[in-house]
C-alpha positions, 0 to 999 in steps of 0.5 A: 409257813403252815397257813402260807402253804394250807391256802392254796392247798385247799384252793387247788383241793377244791379246784379238784372236786368243782373242775368240770374237765377230769383232766384239769380236775387230775391237774389240780390234784397233783399240784394238791398233792405236791403241796401236801408233800412240801408241809411233809417236808417242812415238819421233817418228815422228809421219807413220807414227802418223797412217798407223797411225791412218787406214789401218789403224785406220780404213779397214782396221778398216771393211773388216774391220767391213764383211766381218763384217756382210756375212757376217752372222756367228752363234754358231756350235756349238764344235767339239770339239778333236781328241785331242793338238791342245790338247797340241801347241798348248800345247807350242807356246805354251810354247816361244814364251813361253820363247823371247820370255822369253830375249829380253826377258831377254838382249836381242837382240844388236843392240839397244842397252842401256838409257840409250844413244842411238841417232842417227837422221836428221833425215828419220826418220819424215817423209813424203819418207823414208816415199815413198822407202822405200815406193815404191821398196824395198818397191813390189812388197809395196805392190802385193801387198797391194793385191791382197790385199785387193781378193781379201778384199773381192771374196770377201767379197761372193761368200760373202756373196751370198745362193744362190738355192735 
């Protein structure tokens, strides 16, 4: 199931990056986030899957769409790439693809092989274990993310304001 879900997930993730329209990019992100939630659900992390849908595919995507609407993004003329820019980007893409292929063929050293069962604790993916990790080990990252989102909202509102002429 992982490989069946990973192909569309990668394709929609590429759609997020490669789409010229911000609305299409946001919709590709919604589908990618839903597919990721399905993967969490299949890993028996049902709480994480529900949070993925509620927080990311729901709230964060609504925030992104509001920013897109506030900025009133229209089709802008496409800038021509600088000489060599495509070559450098292509070289990075080839190196990334080679590394990704090598990892896919050999596997990471810490990953168990196919058919090997990994024991998980009974509290894996539960509300208690999620809250414990989020509000103890990752409390700083949680707060920094909230401040970053607040700054993004304020920045979008400032940019969307009509400047009197």
